[in-house]
Structures are given as C-alpha cells and as structure tokens.
ROPA-324082 format. One record per residue: x negated, y, z of N, C-alpha, C in turn. Coordinates in nm, 2 decimals. Each point is the difference from the previous one (the first is absolute). Example, Ala and Ser with C-alpha at 12.3 -4.5 7.8 and 13.67 -1.06 7.14 Angstrom:
# residues 2
+--------+--------+--------+--------+--------+--------+--------+--------+--------+
:   n.px :   n.py :   n.pz :  ca.px :  ca.py :  ca.pz :   c.px :   c.py :   c.pz :
+--------+--------+--------+--------+--------+--------+--------+--------+--------+
:  -1.32 :  -0.57 :   0.78 :   0.09 :   0.12 :   0.00 :  -0.09 :   0.12 :   0.00 :
:   0.04 :   0.11 :  -0.07 :  -0.09 :   0.11 :   0.00 :   0.08 :   0.11 :   0.08 :
+--------+--------+--------+--------+--------+--------+--------+--------+--------+
This chain:
# residues 203
+--------+--------+--------+--------+--------+--------+--------+--------+--------+
:   n.px :   n.py :   n.pz :  ca.px :  ca.py :  ca.pz :   c.px :   c.py :   c.pz :
+--------+--------+--------+--------+--------+--------+--------+--------+--------+
:  -2.08 :  -1.22 :   3.63 :  -0.07 :   0.09 :  -0.09 :   0.00 :  -0.06 :  -0.14 :
:  -0.04 :  -0.13 :  -0.01 :  -0.01 :  -0.07 :  -0.13 :   0.13 :   0.00 :  -0.06 :
:   0.11 :  -0.03 :   0.08 :   0.14 :  -0.01 :  -0.06 :   0.04 :   0.14 :  -0.06 :
:  -0.04 :   0.11 :   0.08 :   0.04 :   0.13 :  -0.05 :  -0.07 :   0.03 :  -0.13 :
:  -0.13 :  -0.03 :  -0.01 :  -0.08 :   0.02 :  -0.12 :   0.06 :  -0.07 :  -0.11 :
:   0.03 :  -0.13 :   0.02 :   0.06 :  -0.08 :  -0.11 :   0.13 :   0.06 :  -0.05 :
:   0.08 :   0.05 :   0.10 :   0.13 :   0.06 :  -0.04 :  -0.02 :   0.13 :  -0.08 :
:  -0.10 :   0.07 :   0.04 :  -0.03 :   0.13 :  -0.08 :  -0.05 :  -0.04 :  -0.14 :
:  -0.08 :  -0.10 :  -0.01 :  -0.05 :  -0.04 :  -0.14 :   0.12 :  -0.05 :  -0.08 :
:   0.09 :  -0.08 :   0.06 :   0.12 :  -0.05 :  -0.07 :   0.09 :   0.11 :  -0.05 :
:   0.02 :   0.11 :   0.09 :   0.08 :   0.11 :  -0.04 :  -0.06 :   0.08 :  -0.11 :
:  -0.14 :   0.01 :   0.00 :  -0.07 :   0.07 :  -0.11 :   0.02 :  -0.08 :  -0.13 :
:  -0.01 :  -0.13 :   0.01 :   0.02 :  -0.08 :  -0.12 :   0.14 :   0.01 :  -0.06 :
:   0.10 :   0.01 :   0.09 :   0.13 :   0.02 :  -0.05 :   0.02 :   0.13 :  -0.07 :
:  -0.06 :   0.11 :   0.06 :   0.01 :   0.13 :  -0.06 :  -0.07 :   0.00 :  -0.13 :
:  -0.11 :  -0.06 :  -0.01 :  -0.07 :   0.00 :  -0.13 :   0.08 :  -0.08 :  -0.11 :
:   0.06 :  -0.11 :   0.05 :   0.08 :  -0.08 :  -0.09 :   0.12 :   0.08 :  -0.05 :
:   0.06 :   0.08 :   0.09 :   0.12 :   0.08 :  -0.04 :  -0.05 :   0.11 :  -0.10 :
:  -0.11 :   0.06 :   0.02 :  -0.05 :   0.11 :  -0.08 :  -0.03 :  -0.06 :  -0.14 :
:  -0.05 :  -0.12 :  -0.01 :  -0.05 :  -0.06 :  -0.12 :   0.12 :  -0.02 :  -0.10 :
:   0.12 :  -0.01 :   0.06 :   0.12 :  -0.03 :  -0.08 :   0.06 :   0.13 :  -0.06 :
:  -0.05 :   0.11 :   0.03 :   0.05 :   0.13 :  -0.05 :  -0.10 :   0.06 :  -0.10 :
:   0.04 :   0.04 :  -0.11 :  -0.09 :   0.06 :  -0.10 :   0.04 :   0.15 :  -0.02 :
:  -0.09 :   0.09 :   0.03 :   0.03 :   0.14 :  -0.01 :   0.01 :   0.05 :  -0.14 :
:   0.11 :   0.07 :  -0.03 :   0.03 :   0.05 :  -0.13 :   0.07 :   0.13 :   0.01 :
:   0.07 :   0.05 :  -0.10 :   0.07 :   0.12 :   0.00 :   0.11 :   0.00 :  -0.11 :
:   0.10 :   0.08 :   0.01 :   0.10 :   0.00 :  -0.10 :  -0.04 :   0.09 :  -0.12 :
:   0.05 :  -0.03 :  -0.12 :  -0.04 :   0.08 :  -0.12 :   0.12 :   0.08 :  -0.04 :
:   0.11 :   0.01 :   0.07 :   0.11 :   0.08 :  -0.03 :   0.09 :   0.01 :   0.13 :
:   0.10 :   0.09 :   0.00 :   0.09 :   0.00 :   0.11 :   0.09 :  -0.13 :  -0.02 :
:   0.00 :  -0.09 :   0.10 :   0.06 :  -0.13 :  -0.02 :   0.07 :  -0.04 :   0.12 :
:   0.12 :  -0.06 :  -0.01 :   0.08 :  -0.05 :   0.11 :  -0.07 :  -0.12 :   0.07 :
:   0.00 :   0.00 :   0.13 :  -0.03 :  -0.12 :   0.08 :   0.13 :  -0.06 :   0.04 :
:   0.02 :  -0.12 :  -0.04 :   0.13 :  -0.06 :   0.03 :  -0.01 :  -0.11 :   0.10 :
:   0.12 :  -0.04 :   0.06 :   0.00 :  -0.10 :   0.10 :   0.00 :  -0.14 :  -0.05 :
:  -0.01 :  -0.02 :  -0.13 :  -0.01 :  -0.13 :  -0.06 :  -0.04 :   0.02 :  -0.15 :
:  -0.05 :  -0.10 :  -0.06 :  -0.05 :   0.01 :  -0.14 :   0.11 :   0.00 :  -0.11 :
:   0.08 :   0.10 :   0.01 :   0.11 :   0.02 :  -0.09 :   0.05 :   0.14 :   0.01 :
:   0.05 :   0.06 :  -0.10 :   0.04 :   0.14 :   0.01 :   0.13 :   0.02 :   0.07 :
:   0.07 :  -0.12 :   0.02 :   0.13 :   0.01 :   0.08 :  -0.03 :   0.02 :   0.15 :
:  -0.12 :  -0.03 :   0.05 :  -0.02 :   0.01 :   0.14 :  -0.02 :   0.15 :   0.04 :
:   0.04 :   0.04 :   0.12 :  -0.01 :   0.14 :   0.04 :  -0.14 :   0.04 :   0.00 :
:  -0.02 :   0.13 :  -0.02 :  -0.13 :   0.06 :   0.00 :  -0.04 :   0.05 :   0.14 :
:  -0.13 :  -0.03 :   0.03 :  -0.06 :   0.04 :   0.13 :  -0.03 :   0.15 :  -0.02 :
:  -0.04 :   0.04 :  -0.12 :  -0.04 :   0.14 :  -0.03 :  -0.08 :   0.00 :  -0.13 :
:  -0.03 :   0.12 :  -0.05 :  -0.08 :   0.01 :  -0.12 :  -0.15 :   0.03 :   0.04 :
:  -0.08 :  -0.09 :  -0.05 :  -0.15 :   0.02 :   0.03 :  -0.05 :   0.10 :  -0.11 :
:  -0.06 :   0.11 :   0.04 :  -0.04 :   0.10 :  -0.09 :  -0.13 :  -0.05 :  -0.08 :
:  -0.01 :   0.05 :  -0.12 :  -0.11 :  -0.03 :  -0.09 :  -0.14 :   0.02 :   0.08 :
:  -0.08 :  -0.10 :   0.00 :  -0.13 :   0.01 :   0.06 :  -0.01 :  -0.03 :   0.14 :
:   0.11 :  -0.03 :   0.07 :   0.00 :  -0.04 :   0.14 :  -0.07 :  -0.14 :   0.02 :
:  -0.08 :  -0.01 :   0.11 :  -0.06 :  -0.13 :   0.02 :   0.10 :  -0.11 :   0.05 :
:  -0.02 :  -0.12 :  -0.05 :   0.08 :  -0.11 :   0.05 :  -0.09 :  -0.12 :   0.02 :
:   0.05 :  -0.09 :   0.09 :  -0.07 :  -0.13 :   0.01 :   0.09 :  -0.11 :  -0.06 :
:  -0.06 :  -0.07 :  -0.10 :   0.08 :  -0.10 :  -0.07 :  -0.02 :  -0.13 :   0.08 :
:   0.11 :  -0.05 :   0.05 :  -0.01 :  -0.12 :   0.09 :   0.03 :  -0.13 :  -0.08 :
:   0.05 :   0.01 :  -0.12 :   0.03 :  -0.12 :  -0.08 :   0.09 :   0.04 :  -0.12 :
:   0.00 :  -0.09 :  -0.10 :   0.09 :   0.02 :  -0.12 :   0.07 :  -0.13 :  -0.03 :
:   0.12 :   0.02 :  -0.07 :   0.07 :  -0.12 :  -0.05 :  -0.09 :  -0.07 :  -0.10 :
:   0.03 :  -0.13 :  -0.03 :  -0.09 :  -0.08 :  -0.09 :  -0.01 :   0.07 :  -0.14 :
:   0.11 :   0.06 :  -0.04 :   0.00 :   0.06 :  -0.14 :  -0.06 :   0.14 :   0.00 :
:  -0.04 :   0.05 :   0.12 :  -0.06 :   0.13 :   0.02 :   0.09 :   0.11 :  -0.04 :
:   0.13 :  -0.02 :   0.00 :   0.09 :   0.11 :  -0.03 :   0.02 :   0.10 :   0.11 :
:   0.00 :  -0.05 :   0.13 :   0.02 :   0.08 :   0.12 :  -0.11 :  -0.03 :   0.10 :
:  -0.04 :   0.10 :   0.08 :  -0.09 :  -0.03 :   0.10 :   0.05 :   0.05 :   0.14 :
:  -0.04 :  -0.07 :   0.10 :   0.04 :   0.04 :   0.14 :  -0.11 :   0.09 :   0.05 :
:   0.03 :   0.12 :   0.04 :  -0.10 :   0.10 :   0.04 :   0.03 :   0.06 :   0.14 :
:  -0.10 :   0.05 :   0.06 :   0.01 :   0.08 :   0.12 :  -0.03 :   0.14 :  -0.03 :
:   0.09 :   0.09 :   0.04 :  -0.02 :   0.15 :  -0.02 :   0.06 :   0.08 :   0.11 :
:  -0.08 :   0.08 :   0.06 :   0.05 :   0.09 :   0.11 :   0.06 :  -0.08 :   0.11 :
:  -0.05 :  -0.12 :   0.03 :   0.05 :  -0.08 :   0.11 :   0.13 :  -0.08 :  -0.04 :
:   0.04 :   0.01 :  -0.13 :   0.12 :  -0.08 :  -0.04 :  -0.04 :  -0.10 :  -0.10 :
:   0.08 :  -0.11 :  -0.01 :  -0.02 :  -0.11 :  -0.10 :   0.11 :   0.01 :  -0.10 :
:  -0.04 :  -0.04 :  -0.12 :   0.10 :   0.00 :  -0.11 :  -0.06 :  -0.05 :  -0.13 :
:   0.08 :   0.00 :  -0.10 :  -0.03 :  -0.06 :  -0.13 :  -0.01 :   0.11 :  -0.11 :
:  -0.10 :  -0.01 :  -0.08 :  -0.03 :   0.10 :  -0.11 :  -0.04 :  -0.07 :  -0.13 :
:   0.04 :   0.07 :  -0.11 :  -0.04 :  -0.06 :  -0.13 :  -0.15 :  -0.01 :  -0.01 :
:  -0.05 :  -0.11 :  -0.05 :  -0.15 :  -0.02 :  -0.01 :  -0.07 :   0.10 :  -0.09 :
:   0.06 :   0.04 :  -0.11 :  -0.07 :   0.09 :  -0.10 :  -0.01 :   0.14 :   0.05 :
:   0.06 :   0.03 :   0.12 :  -0.02 :   0.13 :   0.05 :  -0.10 :   0.00 :   0.12 :
:  -0.08 :  -0.11 :   0.01 :  -0.10 :  -0.01 :   0.10 :  -0.13 :   0.00 :  -0.06 :
:  -0.09 :   0.10 :   0.04 :  -0.13 :   0.01 :  -0.05 :  -0.11 :  -0.03 :   0.10 :
:  -0.12 :  -0.03 :  -0.05 :  -0.12 :  -0.03 :   0.08 :  -0.12 :   0.06 :  -0.06 :
:  -0.10 :   0.03 :   0.09 :  -0.13 :   0.03 :  -0.05 :  -0.07 :  -0.13 :  -0.03 :
:  -0.03 :  -0.02 :  -0.13 :  -0.06 :  -0.13 :  -0.04 :  -0.11 :   0.03 :  -0.10 :
:  -0.12 :  -0.04 :   0.04 :  -0.12 :   0.01 :  -0.08 :  -0.02 :   0.15 :  -0.05 :
:   0.03 :   0.09 :   0.09 :  -0.03 :   0.14 :  -0.03 :   0.11 :   0.07 :  -0.08 :
:   0.11 :  -0.07 :  -0.02 :   0.12 :   0.05 :  -0.08 :   0.13 :  -0.02 :   0.08 :
:   0.10 :   0.08 :  -0.04 :   0.13 :  -0.02 :   0.06 :   0.07 :  -0.11 :  -0.09 :
:   0.04 :  -0.11 :   0.06 :   0.06 :  -0.11 :  -0.07 :   0.14 :  -0.03 :   0.06 :
:   0.10 :  -0.02 :  -0.09 :   0.13 :  -0.04 :   0.05 :   0.00 :  -0.15 :   0.03 :
:   0.07 :  -0.05 :   0.09 :   0.00 :  -0.13 :   0.05 :   0.02 :  -0.11 :  -0.11 :
:   0.10 :   0.01 :  -0.09 :   0.02 :  -0.10 :  -0.10 :  -0.12 :  -0.02 :  -0.10 :
:  -0.08 :   0.11 :  -0.01 :  -0.11 :  -0.01 :  -0.10 :  -0.10 :  -0.10 :   0.03 :
:  -0.03 :  -0.03 :   0.13 :  -0.10 :  -0.09 :   0.04 :   0.06 :  -0.12 :   0.09 :
:   0.11 :   0.03 :   0.06 :   0.07 :  -0.11 :   0.08 :  -0.03 :   0.00 :   0.14 :
:   0.08 :  -0.07 :   0.08 :  -0.01 :   0.00 :   0.14 :  -0.13 :  -0.07 :   0.05 :
:  -0.05 :  -0.10 :  -0.07 :  -0.11 :  -0.07 :   0.05 :  -0.13 :   0.09 :   0.01 :
:  -0.01 :   0.10 :  -0.09 :  -0.11 :   0.09 :   0.00 :  -0.01 :   0.08 :   0.12 :
:   0.11 :   0.02 :   0.07 :   0.00 :   0.08 :   0.13 :   0.02 :  -0.09 :   0.12 :
:   0.01 :  -0.13 :  -0.02 :   0.02 :  -0.09 :   0.12 :   0.14 :   0.01 :   0.05 :
:   0.10 :   0.03 :  -0.08 :   0.14 :   0.02 :   0.04 :   0.07 :  -0.14 :  -0.01 :
:   0.06 :  -0.05 :   0.11 :   0.06 :  -0.13 :  -0.01 :   0.14 :   0.01 :  -0.07 :
:   0.04 :  -0.12 :  -0.05 :   0.14 :  -0.02 :  -0.05 :   0.08 :  -0.02 :   0.12 :
:   0.12 :   0.07 :   0.01 :   0.09 :  -0.01 :   0.11 :   0.14 :  -0.03 :  -0.05 :
:   0.08 :  -0.06 :   0.08 :   0.15 :  -0.02 :  -0.03 :   0.08 :   0.10 :   0.08 :
:   0.12 :   0.03 :  -0.04 :   0.09 :   0.09 :   0.07 :   0.12 :  -0.08 :   0.05 :
:   0.02 :   0.00 :   0.13 :   0.12 :  -0.05 :   0.07 :   0.06 :   0.11 :   0.08 :
:   0.11 :   0.05 :  -0.05 :   0.06 :   0.12 :   0.06 :   0.02 :   0.00 :   0.15 :
:   0.05 :  -0.11 :   0.05 :   0.03 :  -0.01 :   0.15 :  -0.13 :   0.01 :   0.08 :
:  -0.11 :  -0.06 :  -0.05 :  -0.13 :   0.00 :   0.07 :  -0.06 :   0.14 :  -0.01 :
:   0.00 :   0.06 :  -0.12 :  -0.06 :   0.13 :  -0.02 :   0.08 :   0.11 :   0.08 :
:   0.13 :   0.00 :  -0.01 :   0.07 :   0.10 :   0.06 :   0.00 :  -0.01 :   0.15 :
:   0.00 :  -0.12 :   0.06 :  -0.01 :  -0.01 :   0.14 :  -0.14 :   0.03 :   0.06 :
:  -0.10 :   0.00 :  -0.09 :  -0.14 :   0.04 :   0.04 :  -0.01 :   0.15 :   0.00 :
:   0.06 :   0.07 :  -0.10 :  -0.04 :   0.14 :  -0.03 :   0.11 :   0.10 :   0.01 :
:   0.13 :  -0.05 :   0.00 :   0.11 :   0.10 :  -0.01 :   0.10 :   0.00 :   0.11 :
:  -0.02 :  -0.07 :   0.10 :   0.09 :   0.00 :   0.11 :   0.02 :   0.14 :   0.06 :
:   0.12 :   0.05 :   0.00 :   0.03 :   0.14 :   0.05 :   0.00 :   0.10 :  -0.11 :
:  -0.04 :  -0.03 :  -0.12 :   0.01 :   0.09 :  -0.11 :   0.14 :   0.02 :  -0.05 :
:   0.04 :   0.11 :  -0.06 :   0.14 :   0.02 :  -0.04 :   0.06 :  -0.11 :  -0.08 :
:  -0.08 :  -0.05 :  -0.09 :   0.05 :  -0.11 :  -0.09 :   0.01 :  -0.13 :   0.06 :
:  -0.06 :  -0.02 :   0.12 :   0.00 :  -0.13 :   0.06 :   0.15 :  -0.05 :   0.04 :
:   0.09 :   0.09 :   0.02 :   0.13 :  -0.03 :   0.04 :   0.07 :  -0.08 :  -0.12 :
:  -0.05 :   0.02 :  -0.12 :   0.06 :  -0.07 :  -0.12 :  -0.08 :  -0.12 :  -0.04 :
:  -0.08 :  -0.05 :   0.10 :  -0.10 :  -0.11 :  -0.03 :   0.06 :  -0.13 :  -0.06 :
:   0.12 :  -0.03 :   0.04 :   0.06 :  -0.13 :  -0.04 :   0.02 :   0.00 :  -0.16 :
:   0.03 :   0.12 :  -0.05 :   0.01 :   0.01 :  -0.15 :  -0.13 :  -0.03 :  -0.06 :
:  -0.11 :   0.05 :   0.05 :  -0.13 :  -0.01 :  -0.06 :  -0.06 :  -0.13 :   0.03 :
:   0.03 :  -0.06 :   0.11 :  -0.05 :  -0.14 :   0.03 :   0.05 :  -0.10 :  -0.10 :
:   0.12 :   0.03 :  -0.05 :   0.06 :  -0.09 :  -0.10 :  -0.02 :   0.04 :  -0.15 :
:  -0.07 :   0.11 :  -0.02 :  -0.01 :   0.06 :  -0.13 :  -0.10 :  -0.08 :  -0.08 :
:   0.04 :  -0.03 :  -0.13 :  -0.08 :  -0.08 :  -0.09 :  -0.10 :   0.09 :  -0.07 :
:  -0.13 :  -0.01 :   0.02 :  -0.10 :   0.08 :  -0.07 :  -0.02 :  -0.06 :  -0.14 :
:   0.02 :   0.08 :  -0.11 :  -0.02 :  -0.05 :  -0.13 :  -0.14 :   0.04 :  -0.05 :
:  -0.05 :  -0.07 :  -0.10 :  -0.12 :   0.04 :  -0.06 :   0.01 :   0.14 :  -0.06 :
:  -0.10 :   0.08 :   0.01 :   0.00 :   0.14 :  -0.03 :   0.03 :   0.02 :  -0.15 :
:   0.10 :   0.07 :  -0.04 :   0.03 :   0.02 :  -0.15 :  -0.12 :   0.07 :  -0.07 :
:  -0.04 :  -0.06 :  -0.11 :  -0.10 :   0.06 :  -0.09 :  -0.15 :  -0.02 :   0.05 :
:  -0.02 :  -0.08 :   0.11 :  -0.13 :  -0.02 :   0.04 :  -0.05 :  -0.14 :  -0.04 :
:  -0.12 :  -0.01 :  -0.05 :  -0.06 :  -0.13 :  -0.04 :  -0.10 :  -0.05 :   0.10 :
:   0.00 :  -0.13 :   0.04 :  -0.10 :  -0.05 :   0.09 :  -0.14 :   0.02 :  -0.07 :
:  -0.10 :   0.02 :   0.08 :  -0.14 :   0.02 :  -0.06 :  -0.05 :  -0.13 :  -0.07 :
:  -0.08 :   0.02 :  -0.10 :  -0.06 :  -0.11 :  -0.07 :  -0.10 :  -0.07 :   0.08 :
:  -0.03 :  -0.13 :  -0.02 :  -0.10 :  -0.07 :   0.08 :  -0.14 :   0.05 :  -0.04 :
:  -0.09 :  -0.01 :   0.09 :  -0.14 :   0.03 :  -0.04 :  -0.03 :   0.15 :   0.00 :
:  -0.12 :   0.04 :  -0.06 :  -0.03 :   0.14 :   0.00 :   0.10 :   0.08 :  -0.08 :
:   0.02 :   0.12 :   0.03 :   0.10 :   0.09 :  -0.06 :  -0.06 :   0.11 :  -0.08 :
:   0.07 :   0.04 :  -0.11 :  -0.04 :   0.12 :  -0.07 :   0.08 :   0.11 :   0.07 :
:  -0.07 :   0.11 :   0.04 :   0.07 :   0.11 :   0.06 :   0.11 :   0.05 :  -0.08 :
:   0.11 :   0.02 :   0.06 :   0.12 :   0.05 :  -0.08 :   0.08 :  -0.11 :  -0.06 :
:  -0.02 :  -0.12 :   0.02 :   0.07 :  -0.11 :  -0.06 :   0.15 :   0.01 :   0.03 :
:   0.04 :   0.06 :   0.10 :   0.14 :   0.01 :   0.04 :   0.07 :   0.12 :  -0.06 :
:  -0.07 :   0.09 :  -0.07 :   0.06 :   0.12 :  -0.05 :   0.08 :  -0.02 :  -0.13 :
:  -0.03 :  -0.11 :  -0.07 :   0.07 :  -0.02 :  -0.13 :   0.15 :  -0.03 :   0.03 :
:   0.08 :   0.09 :  -0.05 :   0.15 :  -0.02 :   0.02 :   0.04 :   0.05 :   0.14 :
:  -0.09 :   0.05 :   0.08 :   0.04 :   0.04 :   0.13 :   0.09 :   0.13 :   0.00 :
:   0.10 :   0.00 :   0.09 :   0.08 :   0.11 :   0.02 :   0.00 :   0.04 :   0.14 :
:  -0.03 :   0.13 :   0.03 :  -0.01 :   0.05 :   0.14 :   0.14 :  -0.01 :   0.06 :
:   0.01 :  -0.03 :   0.13 :   0.13 :   0.00 :   0.06 :   0.07 :   0.14 :  -0.01 :
:   0.13 :  -0.01 :   0.00 :   0.08 :   0.12 :  -0.02 :  -0.03 :   0.11 :   0.10 :
:  -0.02 :   0.12 :  -0.04 :  -0.03 :   0.11 :   0.09 :  -0.14 :   0.01 :   0.04 :
:  -0.09 :  -0.08 :  -0.06 :  -0.14 :   0.00 :   0.04 :  -0.09 :   0.02 :  -0.13 :
:  -0.11 :   0.08 :   0.02 :  -0.09 :   0.01 :  -0.11 :  -0.08 :  -0.13 :  -0.02 :
:  -0.05 :  -0.03 :  -0.12 :  -0.08 :  -0.12 :  -0.01 :  -0.12 :   0.00 :   0.08 :
:  -0.05 :  -0.12 :   0.04 :  -0.13 :   0.00 :   0.07 :  -0.11 :   0.07 :  -0.08 :
:  -0.10 :   0.06 :   0.06 :  -0.10 :   0.07 :  -0.07 :  -0.09 :  -0.09 :  -0.09 :
:  -0.06 :   0.06 :  -0.10 :  -0.09 :  -0.08 :  -0.09 :  -0.14 :   0.01 :   0.05 :
:  -0.09 :  -0.05 :  -0.08 :  -0.15 :   0.01 :   0.03 :  -0.04 :   0.15 :   0.02 :
:  -0.09 :   0.02 :   0.10 :  -0.05 :   0.13 :   0.02 :   0.07 :   0.07 :   0.11 :
:   0.11 :  -0.06 :   0.05 :   0.08 :   0.07 :   0.11 :  -0.09 :  -0.01 :   0.13 :
:   0.01 :   0.11 :   0.08 :  -0.07 :   0.00 :   0.13 :   0.10 :   0.04 :   0.11 :
:  -0.02 :  -0.06 :   0.11 :   0.09 :   0.03 :   0.11 :  -0.01 :   0.15 :   0.03 :
:   0.12 :   0.06 :   0.02 :   0.00 :   0.15 :   0.02 :  -0.05 :   0.03 :   0.14 :
:  -0.07 :   0.12 :   0.01 :  -0.04 :   0.05 :   0.13 :   0.11 :   0.09 :   0.06 :
:   0.05 :  -0.04 :   0.11 :   0.10 :   0.08 :   0.07 :   0.01 :  -0.04 :   0.14 :
:   0.06 :   0.08 :   0.09 :   0.02 :  -0.04 :   0.14 :   0.08 :  -0.13 :   0.01 :
:  -0.04 :  -0.09 :   0.09 :   0.07 :  -0.12 :   0.03 :   0.10 :   0.02 :   0.12 :
:   0.10 :   0.08 :  -0.02 :   0.09 :   0.03 :   0.11 :   0.14 :  -0.05 :  -0.02 :
:   0.02 :  -0.09 :  -0.10 :   0.13 :  -0.05 :  -0.03 :   0.03 :  -0.11 :   0.10 :
:   0.13 :  -0.03 :   0.01 :   0.04 :  -0.11 :   0.09 :   0.13 :  -0.06 :  -0.05 :
:   0.04 :  -0.12 :   0.06 :   0.12 :  -0.07 :  -0.04 :   0.12 :   0.09 :   0.02 :
:   0.09 :  -0.02 :  -0.09 :   0.13 :   0.06 :   0.01 :   0.01 :   0.15 :  -0.05 :
:  -0.11 :   0.05 :  -0.06 :   0.00 :   0.14 :  -0.05 :   0.11 :   0.02 :  -0.10 :
:   0.02 :  -0.10 :  -0.09 :   0.08 :   0.02 :  -0.12 :   0.05 :  -0.13 :  -0.05 :
:   0.11 :  -0.05 :   0.05 :   0.05 :  -0.13 :  -0.04 :   0.07 :   0.00 :  -0.13 :
:  -0.07 :  -0.03 :  -0.11 :   0.06 :  -0.01 :  -0.13 :   0.03 :  -0.14 :  -0.04 :
:   0.09 :  -0.06 :   0.08 :   0.01 :  -0.15 :  -0.01 :   0.05 :  -0.05 :  -0.14 :
:   0.06 :   0.09 :  -0.08 :   0.05 :  -0.05 :  -0.13 :  -0.09 :   0.05 :  -0.12 :
:  -0.10 :   0.07 :   0.03 :  -0.09 :   0.06 :  -0.11 :  -0.06 :  -0.11 :  -0.08 :
:  -0.04 :  -0.11 :   0.06 :  -0.08 :  -0.10 :  -0.07 :   0.09 :  -0.12 :  -0.05 :
:   0.13 :   0.03 :   0.00 :   0.09 :  -0.11 :  -0.05 :   0.05 :   0.03 :  -0.14 :
:  -0.02 :  -0.10 :  -0.09 :   0.05 :   0.01 :  -0.14 :   0.15 :  -0.02 :   0.01 :
:   0.08 :   0.05 :  -0.10 :   0.14 :  -0.02 :   0.00 :   0.04 :  -0.14 :   0.00 :
:  -0.08 :  -0.09 :  -0.07 :   0.04 :  -0.14 :  -0.01 :  -0.06 :  -0.09 :   0.10 :
:  -0.05 :   0.07 :   0.11 :  -0.06 :  -0.08 :   0.11 :   0.10 :  -0.05 :   0.10 :
:   0.12 :   0.04 :  -0.01 :   0.10 :  -0.04 :   0.10 :   0.03 :  -0.15 :  -0.01 :
:   0.01 :  -0.07 :   0.11 :   0.01 :  -0.14 :   0.00 :   0.15 :  -0.04 :   0.00 :
:   0.03 :  -0.12 :  -0.04 :   0.14 :  -0.05 :   0.01 :   0.05 :  -0.01 :   0.14 :
:  -0.09 :  -0.02 :   0.10 :   0.04 :  -0.02 :   0.13 :  -0.02 :   0.13 :   0.08 :
:  -0.01 :   0.12 :  -0.07 :  -0.02 :   0.13 :   0.07 :   0.14 :   0.04 :   0.04 :
:   0.02 :   0.00 :   0.13 :   0.14 :   0.03 :   0.06 :   0.02 :   0.15 :   0.02 :
:  -0.09 :   0.09 :  -0.04 :   0.02 :   0.14 :   0.02 :   0.07 :   0.06 :  -0.12 :
+--------+--------+--------+--------+--------+--------+--------+--------+--------+
C-alpha cells in the first residue's frame, strides 16, 4: 500500500513538473507552425489568430518558440505569441520568456522529429532535415539584457512575407469558436521572404 501511494505521489509530481514547463498563450495572427525553427521546414498547419497554444520553450535569442497546439508540436515566430499579462494582452518579446517561466531550449532535428513526427507525411524526407543547417533568423535581433522597454524589437522590424505585422498596444484576443485544427490550410511559403533561401537549399 505504501509503495502504491509513493508511486501515485511520484506520478503526480511528474505531471506537475510537466505542466510547469508549459506556458499558456495564444496566437496574435494566422501563423504557420513549422517542424523546425526556420521557414524552410515543412508546415504542420496554420494556427488561426487567437487560438490557444502552450509554449514549451524558446530559442535563446527568442526568435522562435516551440509550442503545443491541437495535439501537435511545432515552431512559431515569437512575436506572434500573446499572453494575458497584468491585465493586458502582451506579446512575448515585449517582456521576455523569463516573465512567463518559459525555458530556453535548443533544437536538434533528429531528436525532435523522432519524438513528434514519426508517421507524418514529411517524415519520409527526414534525412534532409536532420542534416539541415538552421541559420539565425534574418532581421531578428536578440533581446537586450535586463528590463525591456515594450516594443524594443519594433524599430526596423519587417513582418514576414505574406503576414500582417504583429498587433500594437490595445490589441485584444478575438472572440470566436475554437474549432480550428492542424492541416486546415498549409501556406508553407507565405512566411518566407524572397531572400530567405539558403545556399544549401536543394529544392
């Protein structure tokens, strides 16, 4: 009996630890969820504006974040992730990942794909992506150290091709049914700038 009770407590502890690593947020525009932190990676689907997501981690420069949406995992631009923060809607870069308890994570394609994409259509092409070199995101600046001035990243910012800019102050999450799901509308090239193609892009 004691062993069973200890096992139950340990299982509950693991569940709490797992939940603590996810930060609930939502998207501020229709945005691609990709299979890696680069616009060259295949799209899992387009997350509709206002849909809830759990942010599991972000790259150190906070350019991309690993999110859970509709039972799927993938990578999204950080500036299109919003949170309820001190009674206002705040975009992630304005205050930074530490404010929401979001960890810094690294991306290793082979590990990530073998965890989340086995059996998916793009998994057959996995060797290409396992060897793909992820470049720093064009036009994105790492956040400044210490406290941030909201909007610090907007100076000289250019929205990705095919996307509207992230909303400004005063934006609120839209009220609408949450019935969207992965794969509704794969616009995998919408967020690619013409000069984003890489020297090693074999397509």
